[in-house]
BAFI-3210 file (N, C-alpha, C; in Angstrom, 3 decimals, decimal comma, padded with zeros to 6 digits):
// residues 121
n [1|2|3|4|5|6|7|8|9|10|11|12|13|14|15|16|17|18|19|20|21|22|23|24|25|26|27|28|29|30|31|32|33|34|35|36|37|38|39|40|41|42|43|44|45|46|47|48|49|50|51|52|53|54|55|56|57|58|59|60|61|62|63|64|65|66|67|68|69|70|71|72|73|74|75|76|77|78|79|80|81|82|83|84|85|86|87|88|89|90|91|92|93|94|95|96|97|98|99|100|101|102|103|104|105|106|107|108|109|110|111|112|113|114|115|116|117|118|119|120|121]
n.u [-061,312|-058,501|-055,476|-052,688|-049,626|-045,492|-042,832|-042,656|-044,559|-044,494|-043,389|-041,177|-040,017|-039,763|-038,257|-035,610|-035,173|-034,390|-032,366|-030,425|-030,062|-028,989|-026,815|-026,031|-025,907|-024,102|-021,458|-020,947|-020,633|-018,659|-016,729|-016,699|-016,285|-013,632|-012,232|-012,174|-010,859|-008,406|-007,435|-007,554|-007,776|-008,776|-009,956|-012,492|-012,301|-010,608|-012,621|-014,602|-013,372|-013,266|-015,771|-017,287|-016,084|-016,383|-017,331|-017,661|-019,597|-021,462|-021,386|-022,881|-025,106|-026,428|-026,338|-028,535|-030,660|-030,656|-031,339|-033,858|-035,407|-035,144|-036,187|-038,877|-039,995|-039,923|-040,862|-043,038|-043,991|-044,029|-046,044|-048,343|-047,982|-048,624|-050,294|-053,512|-056,515|-057,531|-055,487|-055,736|-058,431|-061,587|-060,018|-057,697|-057,179|-057,566|-055,478|-053,152|-053,454|-052,495|-049,916|-048,680|-048,576|-047,499|-044,393|-043,980|-044,014|-041,797|-039,624|-039,359|-038,937|-036,051|-034,611|-035,021|-033,339|-030,891|-029,812|-029,742|-027,780|-025,385|-025,517|-025,554|-023,676]
n.v [047,739|046,765|045,431|042,959|044,172|043,758|042,629|044,854|046,578|048,480|049,984|051,219|050,731|048,283|047,895|049,185|046,727|045,207|045,922|046,081|044,017|042,626|043,716|042,483|039,821|039,756|040,548|037,937|036,022|037,389|036,645|034,207|032,924|034,125|033,005|030,555|030,708|031,263|029,282|026,887|023,402|022,642|020,592|018,358|019,161|021,359|023,113|022,892|023,563|026,497|027,525|026,734|028,777|031,321|033,821|033,083|031,730|033,601|035,465|033,727|033,282|035,640|036,256|033,923|035,074|037,313|036,754|035,008|037,216|038,906|037,081|036,708|039,317|040,094|037,800|038,181|040,559|039,805|038,190|040,104|041,639|040,164|038,108|038,871|039,557|040,604|039,551|036,930|036,116|034,944|033,445|034,313|035,726|033,445|031,548|033,271|033,292|030,450|030,345|032,558|031,158|028,996|029,860|031,416|029,424|027,708|029,444|029,927|026,699|026,617|028,598|027,794|025,462|026,169|027,287|025,308|023,802|025,380|026,057|023,959|022,082]
n.w [-062,629|-060,530|-062,187|-061,416|-060,863|-061,465|-060,567|-057,918|-057,802|-059,225|-062,242|-062,606|-060,308|-060,853|-063,400|-062,948|-061,045|-062,540|-064,319|-062,612|-061,997|-063,880|-064,406|-062,412|-063,210|-064,936|-063,967|-062,534|-064,577|-065,830|-064,074|-063,644|-065,885|-066,731|-065,079|-065,829|-067,867|-066,882|-065,797|-067,545|-068,590|-066,289|-063,045|-061,691|-058,712|-058,712|-059,869|-057,994|-055,809|-056,308|-056,758|-054,229|-052,579|-049,731|-051,305|-053,529|-053,319|-051,584|-054,381|-056,348|-055,044|-055,203|-057,744|-058,872|-056,684|-058,458|-061,224|-060,753|-059,971|-062,239|-064,172|-063,347|-063,449|-066,568|-067,720|-066,571|-067,561|-070,524|-070,753|-069,463|-071,839|-073,832|-073,656|-073,876|-074,003|-076,673|-078,089|-077,597|-076,803|-075,083|-072,810|-072,206|-069,687|-067,910|-068,808|-068,993|-065,701|-065,411|-066,379|-065,454|-062,606|-062,943|-063,929|-061,142|-059,906|-061,387|-061,226|-058,045|-057,399|-058,842|-057,827|-054,409|-055,321|-056,344|-054,144|-052,100|-053,558|-053,799|-050,516|-048,918|-048,859]
ca.u [-060,469|-056,885|-054,360|-051,315|-048,183|-044,965|-042,508|-042,475|-046,001|-044,073|-042,981|-039,564|-038,956|-039,655|-036,981|-034,268|-034,232|-033,994|-031,440|-029,162|-030,206|-028,486|-025,446|-025,445|-025,238|-022,894|-020,621|-020,830|-020,298|-017,077|-016,074|-016,836|-015,497|-012,118|-011,440|-012,313|-010,069|-007,088|-007,384|-007,794|-007,279|-009,354|-010,329|-013,854|-011,672|-010,344|-013,616|-015,718|-012,929|-013,609|-017,182|-017,686|-015,226|-017,218|-017,016|-018,366|-021,317|-022,129|-021,804|-024,026|-026,880|-026,426|-026,683|-029,829|-031,515|-030,873|-032,155|-035,235|-036,157|-035,118|-037,278|-039,840|-040,083|-039,391|-042,091|-044,908|-043,886|-044,361|-047,446|-049,275|-047,992|-049,000|-051,544|-054,501|-058,325|-057,287|-055,096|-056,245|-059,877|-061,982|-059,286|-056,242|-057,023|-057,503|-054,177|-052,096|-053,358|-051,771|-048,505|-047,794|-048,409|-045,831|-043,470|-043,705|-043,362|-040,765|-038,389|-039,172|-038,302|-034,930|-034,101|-034,362|-032,367|-029,568|-029,050|-029,272|-026,427|-024,495|-025,021|-025,877|-022,048]
ca.v [046,615|046,486|044,618|042,708|044,215|042,927|042,509|045,749|047,169|050,168|050,124|051,965|050,283|047,137|048,697|049,594|045,965|044,457|046,472|046,031|042,133|042,330|043,639|041,274|038,492|039,947|040,678|037,074|035,842|037,863|036,292|032,208|033,000|034,417|031,970|029,212|031,095|031,645|028,396|025,830|022,378|021,958|019,496|018,959|019,534|022,700|023,667|022,841|024,326|028,093|027,643|026,398|029,564|032,267|034,960|032,697|030,826|034,737|036,047|032,972|033,451|037,059|035,780|032,970|035,887|038,583|035,697|035,061|038,902|039,352|036,243|036,952|040,601|040,007|036,486|039,229|041,471|039,479|038,005|040,952|042,821|039,275|037,027|039,547|039,149|041,310|038,332|035,687|035,572|035,014|032,633|035,271|035,537|032,044|031,294|034,184|033,109|029,379|030,695|033,101|030,391|027,825|030,777|031,490|027,607|027,521|030,701|029,663|026,053|026,822|029,151|026,698|024,763|026,378|027,708|023,947|023,266|026,010|026,213|022,506|021,489]
ca.w [-061,445|-060,279|-062,186|-060,642|-061,231|-061,648|-059,021|-057,085|-057,991|-060,065|-062,947|-062,285|-059,778|-061,425|-064,597|-061,924|-060,447|-064,158|-064,788|-061,241|-061,729|-065,199|-064,265|-061,236|-063,778|-066,626|-063,542|-062,648|-065,910|-066,336|-063,036|-064,091|-067,606|-066,651|-063,832|-066,699|-068,856|-066,716|-065,449|-068,613|-067,994|-064,734|-063,293|-060,733|-057,575|-058,773|-059,958|-056,747|-054,706|-056,307|-056,201|-052,954|-051,153|-049,675|-051,794|-054,736|-052,471|-052,088|-055,784|-056,604|-054,162|-055,367|-059,298|-058,502|-056,876|-059,729|-062,226|-060,368|-060,226|-063,699|-064,828|-062,968|-064,498|-067,662|-068,326|-066,563|-068,828|-071,681|-070,506|-070,170|-072,972|-075,507|-073,033|-073,662|-074,535|-077,699|-078,590|-077,206|-076,783|-073,867|-072,398|-072,211|-068,395|-067,233|-069,556|-068,067|-064,598|-065,750|-067,120|-064,381|-061,581|-063,505|-063,803|-060,520|-059,069|-061,417|-059,837|-056,623|-057,406|-059,311|-056,238|-054,051|-055,309|-056,246|-052,570|-051,481|-053,942|-052,646|-049,193|-048,188|-048,521]
c.u [-059,131|-056,109|-053,327|-050,443|-047,343|-044,201|-042,565|-043,817|-045,892|-043,061|-041,596|-038,838|-038,880|-038,149|-035,780|-034,019|-034,043|-032,907|-030,358|-029,189|-029,322|-026,981|-024,437|-025,073|-024,143|-022,067|-020,201|-020,461|-018,856|-016,297|-015,689|-016,323|-014,175|-011,909|-011,242|-011,085|-008,511|-006,861|-007,442|-007,274|-007,450|-009,552|-012,005|-013,352|-011,219|-011,931|-014,380|-014,696|-013,507|-014,719|-018,125|-016,678|-016,251|-017,670|-017,888|-019,429|-022,107|-023,086|-023,008|-025,337|-027,274|-027,050|-027,837|-030,866|-032,009|-031,662|-033,272|-036,062|-035,936|-036,241|-038,516|-040,982|-040,416|-040,606|-043,820|-045,358|-044,514|-045,609|-048,936|-049,232|-048,632|-050,242|-052,830|-055,676|-058,124|-056,592|-055,868|-057,203|-059,781|-061,072|-057,890|-056,275|-056,550|-055,728|-053,412|-052,256|-052,488|-050,236|-047,472|-047,652|-047,549|-044,748|-042,900|-043,093|-042,126|-039,884|-037,972|-038,304|-036,697|-033,935|-033,513|-033,497|-030,720|-028,843|-029,372|-028,095|-025,888|-024,137|-025,258|-024,000|-021,179]
c.v [046,580|045,223|044,569|043,289|043,213|042,806|043,556|046,220|048,844|049,555|050,179|051,275|049,046|046,952|048,733|047,693|045,249|044,910|046,164|044,751|041,914|042,443|042,987|040,098|038,386|039,997|038,994|035,833|036,206|037,366|034,564|032,321|033,091|033,720|030,652|029,407|031,058|030,434|026,716|024,200|022,132|021,208|019,466|019,508|020,694|023,967|023,916|023,513|025,936|028,049|027,694|027,449|030,529|033,360|034,529|031,973|032,104|035,433|034,759|032,871|035,099|036,787|034,859|033,866|036,702|037,838|035,324|036,293|039,249|038,255|036,712|038,350|040,513|039,118|037,438|040,152|041,056|038,812|038,406|041,985|041,284|038,328|038,340|039,526|039,693|039,948|037,123|035,041|035,709|034,401|033,476|034,653|034,433|031,688|032,265|033,954|031,596|029,672|031,011|032,381|029,457|028,827|031,092|030,143|027,628|027,855|029,597|028,116|025,904|027,647|028,374|025,688|024,338|026,863|026,522|023,477|024,345|026,344|025,063|021,916|022,166]
c.w [-061,808|-061,068|-061,628|-061,661|-060,979|-060,147|-057,586|-056,456|-058,399|-060,824|-063,067|-061,451|-060,618|-062,664|-063,709|-061,487|-061,864|-064,712|-063,809|-061,846|-063,185|-065,454|-063,101|-062,198|-064,939|-064,902|-063,305|-063,331|-066,491|-065,390|-063,476|-065,202|-066,988|-065,298|-065,026|-067,832|-068,512|-065,909|-066,719|-068,046|-066,386|-064,379|-061,952|-059,782|-057,412|-058,842|-058,524|-056,094|-054,665|-056,206|-055,070|-052,322|-051,095|-050,414|-053,120|-054,459|-053,090|-053,256|-056,488|-056,187|-054,987|-056,954|-059,384|-058,249|-057,932|-060,737|-062,060|-060,710|-061,847|-064,537|-064,766|-063,843|-065,820|-068,027|-067,685|-067,540|-070,117|-071,867|-070,458|-071,024|-074,335|-074,969|-073,060|-074,372|-076,072|-078,359|-079,100|-076,947|-075,477|-072,701|-071,948|-070,418|-067,634|-067,978|-068,931|-066,961|-064,537|-065,618|-066,146|-063,351|-062,155|-063,605|-062,339|-059,790|-059,681|-060,700|-058,539|-056,348|-057,418|-058,220|-055,254|-054,180|-056,183|-054,883|-052,207|-052,351|-053,219|-051,316|-048,235|-047,902|-047,149]
res [x|x|x|x|x|x|x|x|x|x|x|x|x|x|x|x|x|x|x|x|x|x|x|x|x|x|x|x|x|x|x|x|x|x|x|x|x|x|x|x|x|x|x|x|x|x|x|x|x|x|x|x|x|x|x|x|x|x|x|x|x|x|x|x|x|x|x|x|x|x|x|x|x|x|x|x|x|x|x|x|x|x|x|x|x|x|x|x|x|x|x|x|x|x|x|x|x|x|x|x|x|x|x|x|x|x|x|x|x|x|x|x|x|x|x|x|x|x|x|x|x]
***
């Protein structure tokens, strides 16, 4: 029986995607924290103006997609490493399927929600 694999079907590609997504998330964090530190005492209108610029919308979209990929690969690895028949008994396969399905639904819903927030305005 062939087992399902992570995001790309290749461990090295999944590893690479996880590292690239971590860099995108780090850059996003530095940009947002940098803006906050440079604009102390900002109000909603200033924050909204900053976040709704096209470069920030694009960077936010990249960050959301990176978070989705990073979370999916990480959770898939956790489930395949720790939700095993050896550790959980014969119900491990069903539990892993339920957990994996829940993560897929959650990251898909969060991605759609985030895209709607940034691009509906």
